[in-house]
GUKOLBA-428036 format. One record per atom (N, C-alpha, C): y, z, x. Coordinates in pm, whole numbers, padded with zeros to 5 digits, always signed. Each point is the difference from the previous one (the first is absolute). Layout:
BEGIN
YZX ...
***
This chain:
BEGIN
+02456+03220-02370 -00042+00141+00003 +00012+00057-00141 -00099+00070-00048 +00006+00056-00135 +00118+00093-00016 +00061+00004-00121 +00116+00088-00023 -00029+00146+00031 -00124+00040-00023 -00033+00141+00023 +00013+00038+00146 -00016-00099+00092 +00014+00028+00142 +00141-00021+00050 +00076-00093-00068 +00137-00026+00044 +00092+00118-00031 -00027+00071-00109 +00090+00107-00041 +00006+00112+00102 -00111+00049+00053 +00012+00105+00102 +00075-00044+00124 -00015-00128+00041 +00069-00049+00118 +00150-00001-00022 +00043-00044-00123 +00143-00002-00029 +00057+00142-00006 -00081+00096-00040 +00049+00137-00012 +00005+00073+00134 -00070-00053+00103 -00008+00070+00126 +00135+00023+00066 +00091-00103+00009 +00131+00026+00062 +00079+00107-00073 -00010-00002-00131 +00074+00102-00075 -00054+00139+00026 -00132+00013+00011 -00059+00132+00027 +00038+00050+00138 +00003-00092+00099 +00040+00041+00133 +00143+00048+00005 +00090-00073-00071 +00141+00042-00001 +00015+00137-00065 -00077+00022-00106 +00006+00129-00067 -00048+00112+00090 -00111-00027+00073 -00054+00102+00089 +00097+00032+00113 +00064-00104+00057 +00095+00023+00108 +00122+00076-00049 +00043-00029-00120 +00115+00069-00055 -00029+00148-00022 -00130+00032-00024 -00036+00139-00025 -00009+00083+00128 -00010-00066+00119 -00007+00074+00125 +00137+00055+00034 +00012+00133+00022 +00132+00057+00029 +00052-00047+00135 +00131-00010+00012 +00062-00041+00125 -00018+00109+00104 -00044-00033+00124 -00024+00103+00100 +00126+00078+00032 -00019+00129+00024 +00112+00085+00035 +00054-00040+00136 +00127+00024+00027 +00057-00040+00130 -00075+00060+00118 -00046+00128-00012 -00069+00063+00112 -00132-00068+00029 -00070-00047-00106 -00129-00065+00020 +00018-00144+00044 +00110-00063-00040 +00020-00141+00034 +00033-00018+00147 +00059+00100+00062 +00037-00011+00140 -00092+00087+00085 -00019-00037+00125 -00083+00077+00091 +00062+00136+00025 -00085+00100+00015 +00049+00134+00025 +00075+00002+00133 +00108+00081+00007 +00077+00005+00125 -00087+00041+00118 +00016-00066+00115 -00075+00035+00120 -00138-00062+00010 -00043-00072-00100 -00132-00062+00003 +00015-00149+00029 -00099-00054+00075 +00003-00141+00038 -00143-00047+00026 -00022-00128+00005 -00135-00050+00031 -00040+00037+00142 -00129+00019+00021 -00051+00033+00132 +00008-00122+00091 +00025+00023+00128 +00011-00108+00098 -00099+00024+00114 -00011-00099+00087 -00092+00011+00113 +00038+00113+00093 +00130+00026+00016 +00045+00107+00089 -00041+00137-00050 -00030+00012-00129 -00038+00129-00056 -00141+00042+00040 -00082-00095+00042 -00140+00033+00028 -00014+00104+00110 +00089-00007+00101 -00009+00095+00109 +00044+00140-00041 +00059+00014-00118 +00046+00131-00046 -00107+00075-00078 -00109-00069-00033 -00107+00066-00073 -00069+00103+00089 -00043+00110-00058 -00075+00104+00069 -00132+00022-00074 -00108-00001+00076 -00133+00021-00059 -00051+00139+00036 -00038+00077-00100 -00051+00136+00019 -00152-00004-00010 -00068+00065+00097 -00146-00014+00006 -00063+00126+00059 -00129+00017-00024 -00087+00100+00063 +00051+00143-00014 +00024+00049-00122 +00044+00140-00016 -00112+00097+00034 +00034+00109+00070 -00096+00101+00041 +00057+00139-00027 -00073+00079-00080 +00045+00134-00037 -00033+00099+00111 +00094+00088+00033 -00022+00100+00104 -00104+00101-00047 -00066+00069+00094 -00103+00099-00039 +00052+00109-00093 +00127+00039+00014 +00053+00105-00088 +00056-00056-00130 -00002-00133-00016 +00047-00061-00124 +00150-00007-00015 +00075+00036+00104 +00145+00004-00014 +00071-00128+00041 -00068-00088+00077 +00066-00120+00051 -00090-00123-00016 +00063-00115-00008 -00071-00127-00004 +00051-00086+00115 -00091-00042+00086 +00034-00094+00106 -00031-00141-00048 +00086-00094+00032 -00020-00138-00044 +00066-00096+00098 -00029-00128-00017 +00051-00105+00088 +00101-00084-00076 +00113-00028+00063 +00101-00090-00056 +00009-00121+00094 -00033-00117-00053 -00005-00123+00081 +00112-00095-00042 +00053-00072+00097 +00104-00101-00024 -00016-00109+00107 +00101-00086+00009 -00005-00109+00098 +00132-00004+00077 -00013-00001+00132 +00117-00011+00088 +00033-00149+00015 +00111-00042-00061 +00036-00142+00001 +00037-00046+00140 +00075+00082+00073 +00046-00041+00133 -00119-00018+00095 -00094+00094-00003 -00117-00009+00089 -00111-00084-00060 +00011-00031-00128 -00101-00078-00072 -00138+00064+00015 -00008+00129-00036 -00127+00070+00006 +00001+00113-00103 -00117+00040-00049 -00005+00110-00096 +00031+00133+00067 +00055+00092-00078 +00034+00134+00046 -00046+00098-00107 -00060+00109+00042 -00040+00103-00095 +00015+00137+00063 +00032+00099-00082 +00022+00136+00049 -00063+00100-00095 -00022+00121+00053 -00056+00108-00079 +00112+00082-00062 -00022+00036-00125 +00094+00085-00073 -00075+00117-00060 +00075+00107-00026 -00052+00116-00071 +00085+00024-00124 -00066+00035-00108 +00071+00037-00122 -00060+00130-00052 +00086+00093-00037 -00050+00124-00060 -00062-00031-00135 -00096+00082-00039 -00074-00027-00123 +00091-00006-00122 +00110+00079-00001 +00090-00002-00113 +00100-00115+00006 -00006-00081+00109 +00088-00115+00011 +00142+00033+00043 +00028+00124+00032 +00137+00039+00034 +00039-00038+00143 -00098-00014+00089 +00030-00025+00141 -00082-00117+00052 +00064-00090+00075 -00068-00110+00068 +00045-00001+00146 -00095-00013+00091 +00029+00005+00143 -00070-00116+00069 +00072-00075+00085 -00060-00105+00080 -00052+00060+00129 -00132-00020+00028 -00062+00061+00117 +00005-00089+00123 -00012-00131-00015 -00001-00091+00114 +00113-00100-00013 +00038-00057+00113 +00108-00100+00001 -00026-00095+00116 +00091-00095+00019 -00012-00094+00110 -00077-00124-00040 -00036-00080+00102 -00069-00126-00024 -00148+00024-00023 -00065-00103-00048 -00145+00006-00019 -00039+00052-00136 -00130+00016-00017 -00056+00045-00126 -00070+00133+00017 +00021+00090-00093 -00072+00127-00008 -00076+00000-00132 -00128+00031+00005 -00082-00008-00121 -00115+00100+00007 -00073+00010-00110 -00116+00087-00015 +00032+00145+00037 +00095+00063-00068 +00026+00142+00027 -00117+00086-00048 -00042+00094+00086 -00110+00090-00034 +00038+00143+00040 -00002+00090-00098 +00038+00139+00024 -00103+00071+00087 +00050+00084+00091 -00090+00090+00071 -00051+00104-00099 -00117+00058+00024 -00053+00099-00095 +00092+00118-00028 +00082+00041+00100 +00091+00111-00024 +00132-00044-00064 +00019-00132-00016 +00120-00050-00066 +00126+00006+00083 -00012+00029+00130 +00119+00012+00084 +00041-00130+00066 -00086-00100+00000 +00032-00126+00067 -00071-00115-00070 +00038-00120+00039 -00057-00122-00055 -00043-00091+00114 -00122-00049-00005 -00043-00106+00090 +00024-00133-00069 +00033-00102+00078 +00025-00132-00059 -00025-00106+00105 +00000-00125-00042 -00020-00114+00090 +00130-00076+00016 +00029-00042+00123 +00123-00075+00024 -00004-00062+00139 +00075-00110+00015 +00021-00055+00134 +00135+00045+00056 +00079+00068-00082 +00130+00053+00041 +00086-00107+00067 -00015-00125-00044 +00078-00109+00055 -00048-00054+00132 -00110+00054+00053 -00054-00043+00130 -00126-00082-00026 +00014-00131-00010 -00114-00085-00030 -00102+00001+00113 +00046+00020+00124 -00094+00002+00112 -00095+00119-00010 +00051+00114-00046 -00084+00119-00013 -00092-00008-00119 +00037-00080-00100 -00083-00014-00119 +00014+00118-00095 -00076-00004-00105 +00002+00106-00100 -00082+00118+00048 +00063+00118+00005 -00065+00122+00046 +00015+00109-00106 -00073+00110+00020 +00014+00116-00087 +00112+00089+00053 +00084+00049-00090 +00114+00084+00036 -00002+00126-00086 +00074+00101+00045 +00009+00127-00073 +00146+00039-00013 +00043+00035-00121 +00138+00041-00022 +00000+00129-00081 +00084+00099+00036 +00007+00124-00079 +00056-00025-00139 -00047+00078-00096 +00053-00015-00135 +00149+00031-00005 +00045+00092+00085 +00142+00036+00003 +00085-00106+00066 -00063-00105+00058 +00075-00105+00065 -00001+00016+00152 +00046-00101+00068 +00002+00002+00147 -00058-00127+00055 -00005-00010+00134 -00050-00120+00065 -00153-00003-00009 -00058-00111-00047 -00146-00009-00007 -00064+00004+00138 -00121+00057+00006 -00077+00007+00124 -00118-00096-00007 -00015-00078+00104 -00109-00097+00004 -00132+00071+00027 -00101-00029-00084 -00129+00065+00013 -00101-00085+00077 +00006-00131-00014 -00099-00088+00062 +00067-00101+00091 -00077-00047+00096 +00043-00110+00088 -00114-00100+00008 -00045-00043-00116 -00117-00087-00010 +00035-00142+00046 -00097-00071+00057 +00025-00138+00044 +00007-00100-00115 -00041+00040-00119 +00008-00088-00118 +00067+00077-00113 +00047-00073-00100 +00072+00062-00110 -00087+00098-00078 +00055+00118-00027 -00067+00097-00087 +00026-00041-00145 -00105-00005-00081 +00012-00051-00136 -00014+00107-00107 -00061+00114+00032 -00020+00105-00100 -00017+00132+00073 +00018+00111-00073 -00016+00131+00060 -00031+00102-00107 -00067+00109+00040 -00033+00108-00092 -00006+00131+00077 +00062+00106-00056 +00004+00132+00062 -00133+00072-00015 -00037+00076+00102 -00110+00094-00015 +00052+00120-00081 -00088+00070-00071 +00046+00113-00083 +00071+00110+00079 -00033+00019+00129 +00067+00103+00078 +00129-00047+00064 +00034-00130-00014 +00124-00052+00053 +00002-00021+00149 -00114+00018+00067 -00003-00014+00145 -00033-00141+00046 -00058-00081-00088 -00044-00134+00038 +00038-00102-00107 +00004-00124+00044 +00015-00114-00089 -00113-00098+00028 -00051-00063-00102 -00086-00115+00022 +00083-00123-00032 +00001-00097+00090 +00079-00122-00018 -00093-00120+00000 +00047-00107-00060 -00075-00126-00005 +00080-00104+00077 -00065-00067+00092 +00062-00110+00074 -00109-00090+00055 +00040-00116+00048 -00095-00092+00062 -00028+00041+00144 -00119-00034+00045 -00031+00022+00140 +00088-00089+00087 +00028+00047+00120 +00082-00080+00091 -00080-00118+00050 +00065-00118+00008 -00067-00119+00051 -00007+00002+00151 -00080-00088+00055 -00014-00008+00145 +00125-00062+00061 +00039+00048+00117 +00119-00050+00068 -00028-00137+00061 +00104-00084+00005 -00013-00133+00060 +00108-00017+00105 -00029-00079+00100 +00095-00021+00109 +00111-00094-00045 +00119+00017+00062 +00112-00085-00034 -00004-00129+00078 +00107-00077-00013 +00006-00131+00065 +00028+00013+00150 +00066+00112+00040 +00029+00018+00143 +00121-00082+00041 +00031+00002+00132 +00110-00082+00051 +00136+00051-00039 +00013+00128-00042 +00129+00054-00036 +00048-00042-00137 -00079-00075-00073 +00041-00044-00132 -00043+00103-00105 +00046-00022-00123 -00044+00086-00109 -00149-00012-00017 -00071+00113-00023 -00145-00010-00017 -00036-00086-00119 -00101-00082+00020 -00044-00088-00108 -00070+00082-00107 +00023-00031-00128 -00068+00075-00106 -00151-00023+00008 -00078+00103-00024 -00145-00016+00008 -00049-00094-00108 -00107-00074+00025 -00054-00087-00105 -00058+00081-00114 +00006-00055-00118 -00056+00065-00118 -00146-00042-00013 -00089+00097+00011 -00143-00027-00010 -00048+00044-00137 -00053-00094-00077 -00046+00028-00136 -00151-00014-00003 -00068+00108-00033 -00146-00006-00011 -00050+00075-00123 +00085+00011-00102 -00041+00067-00122 +00035-00085-00121 -00071+00023-00109 +00019-00080-00120 +00136+00026-00063 +00039+00128-00010 +00130+00038-00055 +00098+00002+00117 +00072-00111+00021 +00075-00017+00125 +00150+00010-00016 +00052+00009-00122 +00144+00002-00017 +00036+00085-00121 +00117+00067+00010 +00043+00090-00106 +00150-00012-00019 +00044+00004-00125 +00143-00006-00029 +00073+00112+00073 +00115-00030+00056 +00088+00090+00073 -00056+00041+00136 -00132+00005+00016 -00061+00037+00128 -00015-00121+00091 -00043-00113-00058 -00023-00120+00080 -00146-00017+00034 -00028-00061+00116 -00137-00023+00042 -00067+00132+00040 -00125+00015-00038 -00076+00121+00028 -00104-00028+00108 -00003+00084+00101 -00099-00013+00107 -00119+00090-00033 -00083+00023+00098 -00119+00081-00022 +00032+00148-00014 +00122+00042+00035 +00037+00141-00009 +00004+00046-00144 -00079+00103-00031 -00005+00055-00135 +00087+00126-00009 +00028+00040-00124 +00073+00124-00024 -00097+00117-00004 +00036+00108+00070 -00086+00117+00009 +00081+00128-00014 -00073+00113-00004 +00062+00131-00014 +00018+00064+00137 +00117+00063+00019 +00031+00070+00125 +00055+00138-00035 -00041+00099+00076 +00044+00138-00022 +00115+00031+00096 +00110+00053-00054 +00120+00028+00080 +00033+00148-00009 +00019+00063+00115 +00044+00139+00006 +00151+00004-00021 +00046+00071-00102 +00142+00000-00035 +00084+00063+00109 -00049+00101+00068 +00079+00069+00102 +00016-00082+00127 -00106-00068+00043 +00003-00071+00128 +00006-00152-00013 -00039-00054-00115 -00003-00144-00016 -00125-00066+00056 -00093+00079+00054 -00123-00058+00055 -00082-00063-00112 -00059-00115+00034 -00073-00080-00099 -00145-00018+00043 -00091+00003-00097 -00142-00023+00026 -00056-00088-00111 -00081-00098+00040 -00059-00092-00098 -00113+00070-00075 +00001-00014-00131 -00106+00055-00084 -00104-00105-00037 +00042-00122-00024 -00093-00107-00037 +00023-00121+00089 -00106-00078+00016 +00007-00122+00080 -00090-00105-00066 -00005-00119+00061 -00093-00101-00046 +00066-00117-00070 -00081-00084-00061 +00046-00124-00061 +00014+00013-00152 +00027+00119-00046 +00028+00021-00142 +00137+00067-00012 +00070-00029-00107 +00131+00059-00023 -00016+00134-00071 +00076+00101+00044 -00003+00134-00058 +00141+00033-00048 +00012+00033-00130 +00132+00017-00061 +00001+00121-00093 +00121+00034-00048 +00025+00099-00105 -00064+00136+00028 +00034+00065+00112 -00059+00130+00030 +00053+00109-00093 -00087+00098-00031 +00037+00116-00081 -00077+00121+00050 +00070+00111+00022 -00061+00122+00052 -00065+00080-00113 -00107+00070+00033 -00056+00097-00093 +00093+00121-00004 +00000+00079-00108 +00093+00113-00009 -00011+00100+00114 -00121+00019+00055 -00015+00096+00111 +00018-00064+00137 +00025-00132+00005 +00024-00068+00127 -00123-00026+00083 -00119+00022-00057 -00122-00016+00078 -00053-00143+00001 +00052-00086-00085 -00050-00137-00006 +00109-00096-00045 -00024-00128+00026 +00089-00108-00039 -00077-00099-00085 +00059-00044-00108 -00055-00109-00080 +00086-00124+00022 -00062-00116+00000 +00073-00125+00020 -00087-00114-00053 +00059-00118-00013 -00075-00117-00042 -00020-00091+00120 -00116-00067+00002 -00034-00084+00113 -00076-00123-00050 +00015-00109+00074 -00074-00121-00032 -00149+00021+00024 -00081-00062-00084 -00144+00007+00016 -00057-00141-00006 -00127-00013+00040 -00064-00130+00000 +00007-00065+00136 -00072-00111+00012 -00005-00071+00129 +00137-00053+00040 +00080-00042-00096 +00134-00052+00028 +00091+00039-00116 +00073+00109+00020 +00088+00048-00106 +00109-00097-00038 +00040-00088+00093 +00103-00099-00030 -00045-00094-00111 -00128-00028-00010 -00049-00096-00098 -00034+00063-00135 -00037+00126+00001 -00049+00061-00123 +00104+00084-00073 +00106+00045+00070 +00097+00092-00058 -00067+00126-00052 -00109+00041+00062 -00073+00120-00042 +00050+00121+00078 +00044+00102-00072 +00050+00124+00061 -00073+00117-00064 -00029+00102+00080 -00065+00120-00049 +00070+00123+00057 -00022+00114-00065 +00058+00126+00043 -00091+00067+00103 +00059+00051+00108 -00075+00072+00102 +00068+00133+00027 -00076+00094+00054 +00051+00132+00036 -00044+00032+00142 +00089+00065+00077 -00034+00038+00136 +00080+00124+00039 -00047+00070+00105 +00077+00110+00055 +00118-00057+00080 +00114+00069-00001 +00118-00052+00071 -00004+00029+00149 -00096-00060+00069 -00011+00015+00145 -00057-00129+00059 +00041-00038+00119 -00052-00122+00063 -00151+00007+00017 -00068-00111-00029 -00144-00008+00015 -00079+00049-00117 +00064+00054-00103 -00074+00048-00117 -00059-00117-00077 -00116+00025-00061 -00066-00103-00079 +00065-00009-00137 +00001-00119-00052 +00051-00022-00136 -00120-00004-00096 +00019+00049-00121 -00106+00000-00100 +00059-00039-00134 -00076-00076-00077 +00042-00038-00134 -00052+00105-00098 +00086+00062-00080 -00048+00100-00096 -00090-00067-00103 -00104+00070-00048 -00091-00061-00098 +00071-00026-00132 -00042-00106-00067 +00056-00031-00131 -00053+00100-00102 +00075+00020-00109 -00045+00090-00106 -00130-00052-00059 -00093+00091-00036 -00129-00045-00054 +00017-00087-00123 -00064-00113+00002 +00001-00087-00117 +00126-00082-00015 +00092+00008+00096 +00126-00074-00009 +00003-00105+00109 +00021-00125-00038 +00008-00107+00098 +00136+00002+00066 +00006-00019+00131 +00127+00001+00070 +00086-00117-00044 +00134+00021+00008 +00093-00104-00048 -00015-00128+00079 -00029+00012+00129 -00009-00120+00082 -00114-00091-00037 -00102+00052-00069 -00114-00082-00037 +00005-00047-00144 +00109+00030-00073 +00009-00040-00140 +00015-00151-00013 -00040-00058-00114 +00016-00145-00019 +00145-00046+00015 +00094+00082-00049 +00141-00042+00010 +00046-00008+00144 -00048+00094+00085 +00039-00004+00141 -00068-00115+00074 -00125-00028-00035 -00065-00113+00064 +00070-00130-00039 +00043-00011-00125 +00074-00120-00042 +00134-00009+00070 +00065+00116+00019 +00130+00001+00069 -00016-00046+00145 -00108+00043+00066 -00021-00042+00138 -00026-00149+00009 -00074-00053-00097 -00024-00144+00002 +00131-00076-00021 +00085+00048-00091 +00125-00069-00028 +00100+00009+00113 -00013+00101+00086 +00093+00020+00110 -00061-00036+00134 -00109-00073+00000 -00071-00024+00124 +00063-00108+00085 +00090-00082-00054 +00061-00104+00081 +00107+00059+00090 +00026-00066+00111 +00099+00050+00094 +00139+00006-00063 +00033-00096-00084 +00134-00004-00059 +00022+00118-00093 -00102+00038-00075 +00017+00107-00097 -00026+00139+00057 -00070+00005+00114 -00047+00128+00052 +00114+00098+00021 +00112-00046+00053 +00108+00091+00032 +00102+00019-00111 -00024-00056-00118 +00096+00014-00108 +00004+00143-00050 +00117+00046-00050 +00008+00137-00051 -00102+00028-00109 -00028-00097-00086 -00096+00022-00109 -00138+00029+00055 -00041-00077+00100 -00132+00022+00058 -00008+00132+00075 +00107+00038+00069 -00001+00127+00072 -00006+00117-00097 +00070-00012-00115 -00008+00107-00100 -00140+00011-00056 -00063-00115-00026 -00136+00004-00050 -00094+00064+00100 +00019-00031+00126 -00086+00059+00103 +00016+00151+00004 +00124+00048-00016 +00021+00144+00000 -00064+00068-00120 +00010-00064-00117 -00061+00059-00119 -00151+00002+00010 -00056-00093+00071 -00145-00010+00009 -00057+00082+00115 +00086+00068+00076 -00051+00086+00107 -00062+00125-00061 -00118+00034+00039 -00067+00118-00055 -00098+00052+00102 -00091+00082-00041 -00095+00061+00091 -00135-00068-00006 -00074+00010+00110 -00134-00056+00008 -00084+00092+00086 -00122+00032-00043 -00080+00090+00082 -00028-00060+00137 -00015+00089+00100 -00031-00045+00135 +00103+00047+00099 -00025-00022+00125 +00095+00042+00103 -00012-00092+00118 +00104+00002+00083 +00000-00081+00122 +00088+00068+00103 -00005-00046+00121 +00080+00064+00105 +00145-00029-00017 +00086+00089+00049 +00142-00013-00017 +00064-00084+00099 
***
């Protein structure tokens, strides 16, 4: 090796020793772990609390939110509603007990909160409930045969629109005094399975109108298309929502915005697109997204569902509700 190359190699150990000698010795406080601190363990996971879905009250004085955790003994998730004053000085837990409480939605007058929960009763399923802002025992608003998945207040506070699946057809049990046999799963759609939900039958999700005082329910939409994300107009005279379009919405992931009056039997209409503006659902990026998510394995992924939501827009035309 040429001398010019050997000299730097011989000098390297000396340079390293010099550099190490120049590093100051760590202070005792930094060299040792801070008192009370330790590495995280598996048992600590159940102590984590997740805060989600903050909702500001109509008067701006309170924030409702969800605090979720995991019940180790029951091996199931648990979540409750909390209130915090806007200045952060006061925090109040509104719900307790088993089960999950989620999707808090303020009433227009700000005196109560509607939310979704099974209240620990898996047989009853997830229903809509009402709890006063001042606290107290929640009141059950719905007794739907399937889980309620979403809800929205009417501007006058007298009604709720909820989203749930249609009830499936009843099947006979095994008889003979034994436990009834579970009904067979009949699959006749392209999009047949969903994470956390499981196998999907022909029952689609639709909009239902609920009277807050009596709990009476009336179907607003029906058919073989899914209807989601309802939103009331400010005067309460109409509802906007997204719905599947096309011959088979399961295959295309095509969603459009529709508007209808909040009464059973009302026709749905798609608002016209702005002049000269192409709807988002027909853009090249959305068409490419639908092609990329067209397989059964990818169809139910969160990424594909988010893309479908972003590509939902309006299209001229109307159809029956």
